All heavy atoms as TSV, in Angstrom:
chain	resi	resn	atom	element	x	y	z
A	1	MET	N	N	123.185	130.318	96.252
A	1	MET	CA	C	122.865	129.071	95.576
A	1	MET	C	C	124.121	128.201	95.563
A	1	MET	O	O	125.222	128.695	95.345
A	1	MET	CB	C	122.368	129.377	94.159
A	1	MET	CG	C	121.894	128.163	93.425
A	1	MET	SD	S	121.179	128.501	91.812
A	1	MET	CE	C	119.550	129.009	92.266
A	2	ASN	N	N	123.961	126.925	95.754
A	2	ASN	CA	C	125.096	126.018	95.851
A	2	ASN	C	C	125.649	125.580	94.510
A	2	ASN	O	O	126.785	125.177	94.412
A	2	ASN	CB	C	124.714	124.767	96.655
A	2	ASN	CG	C	124.397	125.108	98.091
A	2	ASN	OD1	O	124.788	126.141	98.597
A	2	ASN	ND2	N	123.669	124.232	98.745
A	3	ASN	N	N	124.841	125.642	93.464
A	3	ASN	CA	C	125.256	125.128	92.168
A	3	ASN	C	C	125.273	126.263	91.143
A	3	ASN	O	O	124.226	126.664	90.639
A	3	ASN	CB	C	124.296	124.019	91.739
A	3	ASN	CG	C	124.753	123.303	90.490
A	3	ASN	OD1	O	125.410	123.875	89.638
A	3	ASN	ND2	N	124.376	122.053	90.383
A	4	PRO	N	N	126.459	126.781	90.813
A	4	PRO	CA	C	126.546	127.896	89.865
A	4	PRO	C	C	125.960	127.565	88.494
A	4	PRO	O	O	125.386	128.431	87.834
A	4	PRO	CB	C	128.046	128.170	89.749
A	4	PRO	CG	C	128.665	127.511	90.920
A	4	PRO	CD	C	127.753	126.406	91.342
A	5	PHE	N	N	126.081	126.308	88.054
A	5	PHE	CA	C	125.502	125.917	86.772
A	5	PHE	C	C	123.994	126.101	86.781
A	5	PHE	O	O	123.414	126.658	85.855
A	5	PHE	CB	C	125.858	124.467	86.425
A	5	PHE	CG	C	125.178	123.967	85.185
A	5	PHE	CD1	C	125.628	124.339	83.932
A	5	PHE	CD2	C	124.061	123.142	85.272
A	5	PHE	CE1	C	124.994	123.897	82.783
A	5	PHE	CE2	C	123.416	122.697	84.135
A	5	PHE	CZ	C	123.885	123.071	82.875
A	6	LEU	N	N	123.342	125.610	87.844
A	6	LEU	CA	C	121.890	125.760	87.951
A	6	LEU	C	C	121.491	127.229	88.020
A	6	LEU	O	O	120.514	127.649	87.394
A	6	LEU	CB	C	121.363	125.018	89.188
A	6	LEU	CG	C	121.322	123.510	89.107
A	6	LEU	CD1	C	120.816	122.924	90.419
A	6	LEU	CD2	C	120.448	123.050	87.971
A	7	GLU	N	N	122.247	128.001	88.768
A	7	GLU	CA	C	121.951	129.427	88.891
A	7	GLU	C	C	122.010	130.102	87.516
A	7	GLU	O	O	121.100	130.856	87.154
A	7	GLU	CB	C	122.941	130.087	89.841
A	7	GLU	CG	C	122.638	131.551	90.083
A	7	GLU	CD	C	123.561	132.178	91.118
A	7	GLU	OE1	O	124.369	131.456	91.734
A	7	GLU	OE2	O	123.450	133.398	91.307
A	8	ASN	N	N	123.042	129.804	86.737
A	8	ASN	CA	C	123.152	130.376	85.397
A	8	ASN	C	C	122.018	129.929	84.488
A	8	ASN	O	O	121.471	130.716	83.718
A	8	ASN	CB	C	124.500	130.022	84.763
A	8	ASN	CG	C	125.639	130.806	85.378
A	8	ASN	OD1	O	125.443	131.900	85.894
A	8	ASN	ND2	N	126.836	130.241	85.335
A	9	GLU	N	N	121.659	128.659	84.561
A	9	GLU	CA	C	120.555	128.136	83.753
A	9	GLU	C	C	119.234	128.825	84.102
A	9	GLU	O	O	118.479	129.216	83.226
A	9	GLU	CB	C	120.405	126.620	83.959
A	9	GLU	CG	C	121.370	125.792	83.168
A	9	GLU	CD	C	121.041	125.785	81.693
A	9	GLU	OE1	O	119.958	125.321	81.302
A	9	GLU	OE2	O	121.891	126.269	80.919
A	10	ILE	N	N	118.991	128.972	85.385
A	10	ILE	CA	C	117.755	129.630	85.829
A	10	ILE	C	C	117.727	131.077	85.342
A	10	ILE	O	O	116.721	131.546	84.796
A	10	ILE	CB	C	117.612	129.552	87.363
A	10	ILE	CG1	C	117.358	128.100	87.783
A	10	ILE	CG2	C	116.495	130.462	87.853
A	10	ILE	CD1	C	117.493	127.862	89.274
A	11	ILE	N	N	118.828	131.775	85.506
A	11	ILE	CA	C	118.890	133.183	85.078
A	11	ILE	C	C	118.724	133.292	83.567
A	11	ILE	O	O	117.996	134.174	83.073
A	11	ILE	CB	C	120.202	133.838	85.561
A	11	ILE	CG1	C	120.152	133.989	87.089
A	11	ILE	CG2	C	120.423	135.190	84.897
A	11	ILE	CD1	C	121.457	134.405	87.722
A	12	ASN	N	N	119.370	132.403	82.814
A	12	ASN	CA	C	119.229	132.433	81.350
A	12	ASN	C	C	117.780	132.263	80.927
A	12	ASN	O	O	117.288	132.970	80.049
A	12	ASN	CB	C	120.095	131.359	80.699
A	12	ASN	CG	C	121.566	131.689	80.726
A	12	ASN	OD1	O	121.945	132.858	80.833
A	12	ASN	ND2	N	122.404	130.678	80.642
A	13	HIS	N	N	117.088	131.327	81.538
A	13	HIS	CA	C	115.687	131.101	81.197
A	13	HIS	C	C	114.811	132.240	81.711
A	13	HIS	O	O	113.870	132.658	81.040
A	13	HIS	CB	C	115.203	129.757	81.739
A	13	HIS	CG	C	115.768	128.593	80.996
A	13	HIS	ND1	N	115.388	128.270	79.720
A	13	HIS	CD2	C	116.699	127.678	81.345
A	13	HIS	CE1	C	116.045	127.207	79.311
A	13	HIS	NE2	N	116.861	126.827	80.292
A	14	LEU	N	N	115.125	132.731	82.875
A	14	LEU	CA	C	114.353	133.823	83.464
A	14	LEU	C	C	114.414	135.075	82.585
A	14	LEU	O	O	113.406	135.768	82.407
A	14	LEU	CB	C	114.882	134.121	84.864
A	14	LEU	CG	C	114.042	134.994	85.774
A	14	LEU	CD1	C	112.678	134.361	86.029
A	14	LEU	CD2	C	114.756	135.217	87.093
A	15	ASN	N	N	115.563	135.337	82.003
A	15	ASN	CA	C	115.726	136.512	81.148
A	15	ASN	C	C	114.916	136.432	79.856
A	15	ASN	O	O	114.680	137.447	79.205
A	15	ASN	CB	C	117.206	136.733	80.821
A	15	ASN	CG	C	117.974	137.255	82.007
A	15	ASN	OD1	O	117.425	137.937	82.865
A	15	ASN	ND2	N	119.250	136.927	82.082
A	16	LYS	N	N	114.478	135.245	79.493
A	16	LYS	CA	C	113.675	135.064	78.276
A	16	LYS	C	C	112.182	135.264	78.533
A	16	LYS	O	O	111.389	135.293	77.599
A	16	LYS	CB	C	113.904	133.663	77.703
A	16	LYS	CG	C	115.327	133.432	77.242
A	16	LYS	CD	C	115.518	131.999	76.799
A	16	LYS	CE	C	116.988	131.735	76.483
A	16	LYS	NZ	N	117.221	130.323	76.169
A	17	LEU	N	N	111.807	135.406	79.794
A	17	LEU	CA	C	110.395	135.529	80.164
A	17	LEU	C	C	109.981	136.989	80.264
A	17	LEU	O	O	110.793	137.860	80.568
A	17	LEU	CB	C	110.150	134.837	81.510
A	17	LEU	CG	C	110.543	133.358	81.606
A	17	LEU	CD1	C	110.341	132.866	83.028
A	17	LEU	CD2	C	109.769	132.522	80.617
A	18	ASN	N	N	108.681	137.227	80.049
A	18	ASN	CA	C	108.175	138.583	80.262
A	18	ASN	C	C	107.998	138.814	81.765
A	18	ASN	O	O	108.151	137.898	82.575
A	18	ASN	CB	C	106.873	138.818	79.483
A	18	ASN	CG	C	105.724	137.935	79.941
A	18	ASN	OD1	O	105.531	137.712	81.135
A	18	ASN	ND2	N	104.952	137.432	78.987
A	19	SER	N	N	107.686	140.039	82.133
A	19	SER	CA	C	107.636	140.384	83.566
A	19	SER	C	C	106.566	139.599	84.320
A	19	SER	O	O	106.770	139.220	85.478
A	19	SER	CB	C	107.442	141.889	83.762
A	19	SER	OG	O	106.243	142.309	83.175
A	20	GLN	N	N	105.439	139.315	83.676
A	20	GLN	CA	C	104.388	138.539	84.347
A	20	GLN	C	C	104.875	137.113	84.614
A	20	GLN	O	O	104.665	136.567	85.699
A	20	GLN	CB	C	103.115	138.508	83.502
A	20	GLN	CG	C	101.981	137.734	84.167
A	20	GLN	CD	C	100.735	137.670	83.280
A	20	GLN	OE1	O	100.734	138.161	82.158
A	20	GLN	NE2	N	99.692	137.058	83.797
A	21	GLN	N	N	105.545	136.512	83.653
A	21	GLN	CA	C	106.076	135.158	83.835
A	21	GLN	C	C	107.178	135.148	84.894
A	21	GLN	O	O	107.261	134.213	85.689
A	21	GLN	CB	C	106.617	134.629	82.505
A	21	GLN	CG	C	105.526	134.372	81.477
A	21	GLN	CD	C	106.093	134.088	80.104
A	21	GLN	OE1	O	107.037	134.750	79.652
A	21	GLN	NE2	N	105.540	133.084	79.436
A	22	GLN	N	N	108.001	136.185	84.911
A	22	GLN	CA	C	109.043	136.272	85.930
A	22	GLN	C	C	108.425	136.361	87.323
A	22	GLN	O	O	108.925	135.754	88.268
A	22	GLN	CB	C	109.954	137.481	85.672
A	22	GLN	CG	C	110.848	137.304	84.478
A	22	GLN	CD	C	111.705	138.525	84.196
A	22	GLN	OE1	O	111.555	139.569	84.825
A	22	GLN	NE2	N	112.605	138.395	83.237
A	23	GLN	N	N	107.310	137.087	87.440
A	23	GLN	CA	C	106.613	137.174	88.721
A	23	GLN	C	C	106.090	135.812	89.139
A	23	GLN	O	O	106.158	135.447	90.313
A	23	GLN	CB	C	105.470	138.191	88.653
A	23	GLN	CG	C	104.749	138.392	89.972
A	23	GLN	CD	C	105.649	138.974	91.054
A	23	GLN	OE1	O	106.326	139.967	90.840
A	23	GLN	NE2	N	105.660	138.344	92.224
A	24	GLN	N	N	105.586	135.037	88.173
A	24	GLN	CA	C	105.098	133.686	88.475
A	24	GLN	C	C	106.240	132.806	88.982
A	24	GLN	O	O	106.071	132.025	89.924
A	24	GLN	CB	C	104.458	133.053	87.238
A	24	GLN	CG	C	103.123	133.658	86.879
A	24	GLN	CD	C	102.559	133.052	85.596
A	24	GLN	OE1	O	103.284	132.809	84.642
A	24	GLN	NE2	N	101.261	132.821	85.599
A	25	VAL	N	N	107.412	132.935	88.351
A	25	VAL	CA	C	108.573	132.157	88.783
A	25	VAL	C	C	108.947	132.555	90.209
A	25	VAL	O	O	109.223	131.695	91.054
A	25	VAL	CB	C	109.759	132.356	87.822
A	25	VAL	CG1	C	111.027	131.722	88.384
A	25	VAL	CG2	C	109.439	131.780	86.449
A	26	LEU	N	N	108.961	133.850	90.477
A	26	LEU	CA	C	109.281	134.329	91.820
A	26	LEU	C	C	108.282	133.794	92.842
A	26	LEU	O	O	108.669	133.315	93.912
A	26	LEU	CB	C	109.305	135.854	91.854
A	26	LEU	CG	C	109.549	136.502	93.215
A	26	LEU	CD1	C	110.880	136.053	93.803
A	26	LEU	CD2	C	109.484	138.020	93.095
A	27	ASP	N	N	107.001	133.864	92.522
A	27	ASP	CA	C	105.967	133.352	93.431
A	27	ASP	C	C	106.171	131.867	93.702
A	27	ASP	O	O	106.054	131.404	94.835
A	27	ASP	CB	C	104.568	133.599	92.855
A	27	ASP	CG	C	104.200	135.064	92.785
A	27	ASP	OD1	O	104.856	135.899	93.448
A	27	ASP	OD2	O	103.257	135.399	92.032
A	28	PHE	N	N	106.481	131.115	92.647
A	28	PHE	CA	C	106.685	129.679	92.795
A	28	PHE	C	C	107.923	129.393	93.635
A	28	PHE	O	O	107.910	128.521	94.517
A	28	PHE	CB	C	106.793	129.009	91.418
A	28	PHE	CG	C	106.913	127.517	91.485
A	28	PHE	CD1	C	105.897	126.736	92.030
A	28	PHE	CD2	C	108.037	126.882	90.999
A	28	PHE	CE1	C	106.002	125.358	92.097
A	28	PHE	CE2	C	108.155	125.502	91.061
A	28	PHE	CZ	C	107.139	124.742	91.603
A	29	ALA	N	N	109.016	130.131	93.385
A	29	ALA	CA	C	110.244	129.934	94.165
A	29	ALA	C	C	109.989	130.232	95.639
A	29	ALA	O	O	110.475	129.510	96.518
A	29	ALA	CB	C	111.359	130.819	93.615
A	30	ARG	N	N	109.244	131.290	95.906
A	30	ARG	CA	C	108.911	131.608	97.300
A	30	ARG	C	C	108.093	130.487	97.929
A	30	ARG	O	O	108.323	130.111	99.077
A	30	ARG	CB	C	108.141	132.924	97.365
A	30	ARG	CG	C	109.009	134.130	97.171
A	30	ARG	CD	C	108.199	135.403	97.222
A	30	ARG	NE	N	109.058	136.577	97.128
A	30	ARG	CZ	C	108.646	137.762	96.730
A	30	ARG	NH1	N	107.392	137.955	96.361
A	30	ARG	NH2	N	109.491	138.768	96.676
A	31	PHE	N	N	107.137	129.969	97.182
A	31	PHE	CA	C	106.311	128.866	97.667
A	31	PHE	C	C	107.177	127.651	97.999
A	31	PHE	O	O	107.034	127.032	99.055
A	31	PHE	CB	C	105.252	128.501	96.626
A	31	PHE	CG	C	104.488	127.252	96.956
A	31	PHE	CD1	C	103.480	127.264	97.910
A	31	PHE	CD2	C	104.776	126.058	96.316
A	31	PHE	CE1	C	102.778	126.107	98.217
A	31	PHE	CE2	C	104.087	124.898	96.616
A	31	PHE	CZ	C	103.084	124.925	97.572
A	32	LEU	N	N	108.095	127.302	97.087
A	32	LEU	CA	C	108.972	126.158	97.323
A	32	LEU	C	C	109.857	126.364	98.543
A	32	LEU	O	O	110.134	125.415	99.284
A	32	LEU	CB	C	109.847	125.902	96.093
A	32	LEU	CG	C	109.151	125.344	94.864
A	32	LEU	CD1	C	110.141	125.249	93.709
A	32	LEU	CD2	C	108.521	123.999	95.140
A	33	ALA	N	N	110.301	127.600	98.751
A	33	ALA	CA	C	111.208	127.884	99.858
A	33	ALA	C	C	110.539	127.739	101.217
A	33	ALA	O	O	111.199	127.408	102.202
A	33	ALA	CB	C	111.789	129.292	99.704
A	34	ILE	N	N	109.233	127.968	101.280
A	34	ILE	CA	C	108.549	127.904	102.575
A	34	ILE	C	C	107.812	126.585	102.799
A	34	ILE	O	O	107.397	126.298	103.906
A	34	ILE	CB	C	107.565	129.075	102.760
A	34	ILE	CG1	C	106.439	129.022	101.735
A	34	ILE	CG2	C	108.277	130.395	102.731
A	34	ILE	CD1	C	105.303	129.990	101.983
A	35	THR	N	N	107.662	125.787	101.741
A	35	THR	CA	C	106.907	124.544	101.836
A	35	THR	C	C	107.804	123.422	102.322
A	35	THR	O	O	108.880	123.196	101.796
A	35	THR	CB	C	106.316	124.172	100.467
A	35	THR	OG1	O	105.525	125.250	99.994
A	35	THR	CG2	C	105.466	122.925	100.565
A	36	LYS	N	N	107.347	122.742	103.331
A	36	LYS	CA	C	108.069	121.582	103.849
A	36	LYS	C	C	107.540	120.340	103.137
A	36	LYS	O	O	106.334	120.152	103.015
A	36	LYS	CB	C	107.839	121.436	105.352
A	36	LYS	CG	C	108.262	122.647	106.137
A	36	LYS	CD	C	109.338	122.289	107.091
A	36	LYS	CE	C	109.611	123.478	107.977
A	36	LYS	NZ	N	110.927	123.895	108.007
A	37	PRO	N	N	108.452	119.474	102.652
A	37	PRO	CA	C	107.983	118.258	101.994
A	37	PRO	C	C	107.213	117.368	102.964
A	37	PRO	O	O	107.565	117.271	104.139
A	37	PRO	CB	C	109.260	117.568	101.528
A	37	PRO	CG	C	110.390	118.314	102.118
A	37	PRO	CD	C	109.882	119.577	102.717
A	38	VAL	N	N	106.171	116.754	102.464
A	38	VAL	CA	C	105.356	115.849	103.266
A	38	VAL	C	C	105.686	114.434	102.828
A	38	VAL	O	O	105.724	114.136	101.649
A	38	VAL	CB	C	103.854	116.139	103.056
A	38	VAL	CG1	C	103.013	115.173	103.864
A	38	VAL	CG2	C	103.534	117.571	103.426
A	39	GLY	N	N	105.924	113.591	103.768
A	39	GLY	CA	C	106.252	112.220	103.430
A	39	GLY	C	C	105.996	111.287	104.590
A	39	GLY	O	O	105.489	111.687	105.640
A	40	VAL	N	N	106.350	110.055	104.369
A	40	VAL	CA	C	106.147	109.014	105.374
A	40	VAL	C	C	107.497	108.341	105.600
A	40	VAL	O	O	108.179	107.985	104.635
A	40	VAL	CB	C	105.122	107.976	104.866
A	40	VAL	CG1	C	104.964	106.835	105.847
A	40	VAL	CG2	C	103.783	108.635	104.603
A	41	PRO	N	N	107.886	108.155	106.842
A	41	PRO	CA	C	109.139	107.431	107.096
A	41	PRO	C	C	109.078	106.028	106.510
A	41	PRO	O	O	108.020	105.376	106.508
A	41	PRO	CB	C	109.218	107.378	108.618
A	41	PRO	CG	C	108.332	108.474	109.102
A	41	PRO	CD	C	107.257	108.616	108.067
A	42	GLY	N	N	110.206	105.571	105.987
A	42	GLY	CA	C	110.273	104.252	105.362
A	42	GLY	C	C	109.803	103.129	106.264
A	42	GLY	O	O	109.199	102.162	105.808
A	43	LYS	N	N	110.058	103.265	107.559
A	43	LYS	CA	C	109.633	102.211	108.498
A	43	LYS	C	C	108.133	101.972	108.427
A	43	LYS	O	O	107.671	100.853	108.605
A	43	LYS	CB	C	110.028	102.588	109.931
A	43	LYS	CG	C	111.501	102.452	110.219
A	43	LYS	CD	C	111.788	102.539	111.711
A	43	LYS	CE	C	111.902	103.994	112.098
A	43	LYS	NZ	N	112.316	104.198	113.493
A	44	GLU	N	N	107.386	103.053	108.183
A	44	GLU	CA	C	105.930	102.899	108.124
A	44	GLU	C	C	105.466	102.195	106.857
A	44	GLU	O	O	104.336	101.710	106.796
A	44	GLU	CB	C	105.266	104.269	108.229
A	44	GLU	CG	C	105.422	104.908	109.591
A	44	GLU	CD	C	104.684	106.232	109.708
A	44	GLU	OE1	O	103.673	106.408	109.002
A	44	GLU	OE2	O	105.134	107.072	110.502
A	45	LEU	N	N	106.314	102.133	105.854
A	45	LEU	CA	C	105.946	101.477	104.597
A	45	LEU	C	C	106.279	99.986	104.590
A	45	LEU	O	O	105.823	99.257	103.708
A	45	LEU	CB	C	106.649	102.174	103.427
A	45	LEU	CG	C	106.303	103.643	103.238
A	45	LEU	CD1	C	107.149	104.237	102.131
A	45	LEU	CD2	C	104.834	103.835	102.949
A	46	LEU	N	N	107.057	99.545	105.563
A	46	LEU	CA	C	107.462	98.142	105.597
A	46	LEU	C	C	106.276	97.191	105.696
A	46	LEU	O	O	106.356	96.054	105.238
A	46	LEU	CB	C	108.427	97.889	106.757
A	46	LEU	CG	C	109.834	98.439	106.562
A	46	LEU	CD1	C	110.654	98.239	107.835
A	46	LEU	CD2	C	110.509	97.780	105.379
A	47	ARG	N	N	105.185	97.665	106.247
A	47	ARG	CA	C	104.009	96.776	106.372
A	47	ARG	C	C	103.449	96.377	105.002
A	47	ARG	O	O	102.711	95.416	104.873
A	47	ARG	CB	C	102.921	97.429	107.217
A	47	ARG	CG	C	102.361	98.702	106.638
A	47	ARG	CD	C	101.450	99.395	107.659
A	47	ARG	NE	N	101.084	100.711	107.215
A	47	ARG	CZ	C	99.863	101.054	106.828
A	47	ARG	NH1	N	98.884	100.169	106.868
A	47	ARG	NH2	N	99.609	102.271	106.437
A	48	PHE	N	N	103.827	97.128	103.942
A	48	PHE	CA	C	103.352	96.808	102.599
A	48	PHE	C	C	104.267	95.833	101.870
A	48	PHE	O	O	103.927	95.336	100.799
A	48	PHE	CB	C	103.210	98.084	101.767
A	48	PHE	CG	C	102.177	99.023	102.295
A	48	PHE	CD1	C	102.544	100.217	102.894
A	48	PHE	CD2	C	100.828	98.717	102.215
A	48	PHE	CE1	C	101.592	101.091	103.389
A	48	PHE	CE2	C	99.864	99.576	102.709
A	48	PHE	CZ	C	100.245	100.762	103.302
A	49	ALA	N	N	105.427	95.558	102.443
A	49	ALA	CA	C	106.380	94.640	101.812
A	49	ALA	C	C	105.725	93.277	101.620
A	49	ALA	O	O	105.142	92.714	102.540
A	49	ALA	CB	C	107.638	94.521	102.660
A	50	GLY	N	N	105.800	92.766	100.419
A	50	GLY	CA	C	105.233	91.455	100.107
A	50	GLY	C	C	103.739	91.477	99.858
A	50	GLY	O	O	103.126	90.427	99.688
A	51	ALA	N	N	103.133	92.648	99.826
A	51	ALA	CA	C	101.680	92.734	99.651
A	51	ALA	C	C	101.245	92.412	98.220
A	51	ALA	O	O	100.121	91.975	98.000
A	51	ALA	CB	C	101.177	94.128	100.039
A	52	ILE	N	N	102.132	92.609	97.259
A	52	ILE	CA	C	101.795	92.304	95.864
A	52	ILE	C	C	102.360	90.933	95.536
A	52	ILE	O	O	103.560	90.695	95.702
A	52	ILE	CB	C	102.383	93.371	94.914
A	52	ILE	CG1	C	101.854	94.759	95.277
A	52	ILE	CG2	C	102.051	93.027	93.459
A	52	ILE	CD1	C	102.472	95.894	94.488
A	53	PRO	N	N	101.517	90.022	95.067
A	53	PRO	CA	C	101.995	88.681	94.738
A	53	PRO	C	C	103.106	88.719	93.679
A	53	PRO	O	O	103.104	89.565	92.780
A	53	PRO	CB	C	100.757	87.975	94.194
A	53	PRO	CG	C	99.597	88.748	94.745
A	53	PRO	CD	C	100.076	90.156	94.859
A	54	ALA	N	N	104.037	87.795	93.780
A	54	ALA	CA	C	105.189	87.748	92.876
A	54	ALA	C	C	104.759	87.653	91.413
A	54	ALA	O	O	105.368	88.265	90.535
A	54	ALA	CB	C	106.096	86.575	93.250
A	55	ASP	N	N	103.702	86.882	91.132
A	55	ASP	CA	C	103.225	86.770	89.747
A	55	ASP	C	C	102.797	88.125	89.194
A	55	ASP	O	O	103.072	88.456	88.039
A	55	ASP	CB	C	102.056	85.781	89.653
A	55	ASP	CG	C	102.492	84.338	89.880
A	55	ASP	OD1	O	103.708	84.057	89.795
A	55	ASP	OD2	O	101.613	83.497	90.130
A	56	ASP	N	N	102.116	88.901	90.013
A	56	ASP	CA	C	101.686	90.233	89.585
A	56	ASP	C	C	102.884	91.151	89.358
A	56	ASP	O	O	102.908	91.941	88.408
A	56	ASP	CB	C	100.737	90.853	90.606
A	56	ASP	CG	C	99.381	90.160	90.652
A	56	ASP	OD1	O	99.052	89.419	89.698
A	56	ASP	OD2	O	98.652	90.371	91.641
A	57	LEU	N	N	103.875	91.064	90.230
A	57	LEU	CA	C	105.082	91.864	90.062
A	57	LEU	C	C	105.790	91.512	88.757
A	57	LEU	O	O	106.255	92.404	88.033
A	57	LEU	CB	C	106.029	91.664	91.242
A	57	LEU	CG	C	105.558	92.235	92.584
A	57	LEU	CD1	C	106.520	91.831	93.691
A	57	LEU	CD2	C	105.432	93.741	92.514
A	58	ASN	N	N	105.856	90.228	88.445
A	58	ASN	CA	C	106.484	89.807	87.194
A	58	ASN	C	C	105.723	90.341	85.985
A	58	ASN	O	O	106.328	90.751	84.995
A	58	ASN	CB	C	106.616	88.287	87.126
A	58	ASN	CG	C	107.669	87.766	88.079
A	58	ASN	OD1	O	108.662	88.448	88.342
A	58	ASN	ND2	N	107.467	86.576	88.607
A	59	LEU	N	N	104.395	90.345	86.059
A	59	LEU	CA	C	103.588	90.916	84.974
A	59	LEU	C	C	103.860	92.412	84.814
A	59	LEU	O	O	103.952	92.919	83.696
A	59	LEU	CB	C	102.094	90.675	85.232
A	59	LEU	CG	C	101.595	89.249	85.070
A	59	LEU	CD1	C	100.142	89.139	85.553
A	59	LEU	CD2	C	101.706	88.816	83.616
A	60	MET	N	N	103.990	93.108	85.931
A	60	MET	CA	C	104.282	94.539	85.881
A	60	MET	C	C	105.652	94.793	85.248
A	60	MET	O	O	105.811	95.680	84.406
A	60	MET	CB	C	104.242	95.145	87.280
A	60	MET	CG	C	102.884	95.288	87.871
A	60	MET	SD	S	103.032	96.070	89.495
A	60	MET	CE	C	101.667	95.324	90.331
A	61	ILE	N	N	106.638	94.015	85.671
A	61	ILE	CA	C	107.983	94.158	85.127
A	61	ILE	C	C	107.974	93.923	83.623
A	61	ILE	O	O	108.572	94.689	82.853
A	61	ILE	CB	C	108.967	93.194	85.833
A	61	ILE	CG1	C	109.180	93.642	87.278
A	61	ILE	CG2	C	110.293	93.103	85.085
A	61	ILE	CD1	C	109.911	92.618	88.132
A	62	GLN	N	N	107.288	92.898	83.189
A	62	GLN	CA	C	107.215	92.586	81.755
A	62	GLN	C	C	106.515	93.709	80.996
A	62	GLN	O	O	106.966	94.107	79.923
A	62	GLN	CB	C	106.489	91.252	81.539
A	62	GLN	CG	C	106.565	90.751	80.121
A	62	GLN	CD	C	107.996	90.486	79.668
A	62	GLN	OE1	O	108.836	90.019	80.438
A	62	GLN	NE2	N	108.288	90.789	78.429
A	63	ALA	N	N	105.435	94.236	81.526
A	63	ALA	CA	C	104.705	95.325	80.863
A	63	ALA	C	C	105.579	96.571	80.753
A	63	ALA	O	O	105.567	97.256	79.723
A	63	ALA	CB	C	103.430	95.638	81.635
A	64	ILE	N	N	106.355	96.856	81.768
A	64	ILE	CA	C	107.253	98.009	81.731
A	64	ILE	C	C	108.321	97.808	80.671
A	64	ILE	O	O	108.605	98.701	79.877
A	64	ILE	CB	C	107.876	98.259	83.120
A	64	ILE	CG1	C	106.793	98.738	84.093
A	64	ILE	CG2	C	109.023	99.261	83.033
A	64	ILE	CD1	C	107.225	98.746	85.541
A	65	LYS	N	N	108.901	96.614	80.636
A	65	LYS	CA	C	109.934	96.329	79.635
A	65	LYS	C	C	109.383	96.442	78.227
A	65	LYS	O	O	110.032	97.000	77.338
A	65	LYS	CB	C	110.526	94.936	79.863
A	65	LYS	CG	C	111.454	94.846	81.038
A	65	LYS	CD	C	112.009	93.442	81.188
A	65	LYS	CE	C	112.914	93.336	82.390
A	65	LYS	NZ	N	113.401	91.960	82.597
A	66	GLU	N	N	108.196	95.923	78.002
A	66	GLU	CA	C	107.602	95.957	76.667
A	66	GLU	C	C	107.162	97.363	76.268
A	66	GLU	O	O	107.228	97.725	75.100
A	66	GLU	CB	C	106.406	95.003	76.603
A	66	GLU	CG	C	106.800	93.543	76.659
A	66	GLU	CD	C	105.607	92.609	76.756
A	66	GLU	OE1	O	104.453	93.092	76.685
A	66	GLU	OE2	O	105.833	91.398	76.912
A	67	GLY	N	N	106.740	98.145	77.227
A	67	GLY	CA	C	106.234	99.474	76.928
A	67	GLY	C	C	107.290	100.551	76.930
A	67	GLY	O	O	107.044	101.683	76.528
A	68	CYS	N	N	108.485	100.219	77.364
A	68	CYS	CA	C	109.544	101.210	77.479
A	68	CYS	C	C	109.945	101.723	76.099
A	68	CYS	O	O	110.105	100.971	75.156
A	68	CYS	CB	C	110.737	100.595	78.192
A	68	CYS	SG	S	111.919	101.814	78.762
A	69	GLU	N	N	110.087	103.051	75.997
A	69	GLU	CA	C	110.519	103.721	74.778
A	69	GLU	C	C	109.542	103.532	73.621
A	69	GLU	O	O	109.928	103.621	72.461
A	69	GLU	CB	C	111.920	103.271	74.374
A	69	GLU	CG	C	112.983	103.628	75.389
A	69	GLU	CD	C	114.376	103.283	74.947
A	69	GLU	OE1	O	114.595	103.121	73.747
A	69	GLU	OE2	O	115.251	103.173	75.807
A	70	GLN	N	N	108.297	103.277	73.915
A	70	GLN	CA	C	107.280	103.181	72.873
A	70	GLN	C	C	106.267	104.289	73.080
A	70	GLN	O	O	105.924	104.620	74.201
A	70	GLN	CB	C	106.571	101.825	72.919
A	70	GLN	CG	C	107.467	100.657	72.572
A	70	GLN	CD	C	106.711	99.343	72.591
A	70	GLN	OE1	O	105.490	99.314	72.659
A	70	GLN	NE2	N	107.434	98.243	72.511
A	71	VAL	N	N	105.802	104.841	71.982
A	71	VAL	CA	C	104.798	105.880	72.038
A	71	VAL	C	C	103.465	105.252	71.646
A	71	VAL	O	O	103.352	104.601	70.623
A	71	VAL	CB	C	105.140	107.032	71.076
A	71	VAL	CG1	C	104.054	108.088	71.091
A	71	VAL	CG2	C	106.490	107.628	71.426
A	72	SER	N	N	102.466	105.456	72.484
A	72	SER	CA	C	101.148	104.919	72.159
A	72	SER	C	C	100.223	106.077	71.779
A	72	SER	O	O	100.332	107.177	72.288
A	72	SER	CB	C	100.564	104.140	73.334
A	72	SER	OG	O	100.496	104.986	74.466
A	73	CYS	N	N	99.342	105.816	70.864
A	73	CYS	CA	C	98.422	106.858	70.380
A	73	CYS	C	C	97.080	106.777	71.053
A	73	CYS	O	O	96.650	105.811	71.513
A	73	CYS	CB	C	98.234	106.724	68.873
A	73	CYS	SG	S	99.782	106.921	67.984
């Protein structure tokens, strides 16, 4: 592992789990190790540039600013 801090954190948390939970962590780690991320090259996304009107973008920005750090019920 490249990051000793992360390794220690993982081991500390792993030691708090029962054997069934530890097996789940192992299964998940194995899954992550063999799974290749799926994505799209950025060049293919350029066709969407400018697709959202500026007014709509401004509304989105305002909604994010107003909703930030607020809890809704």
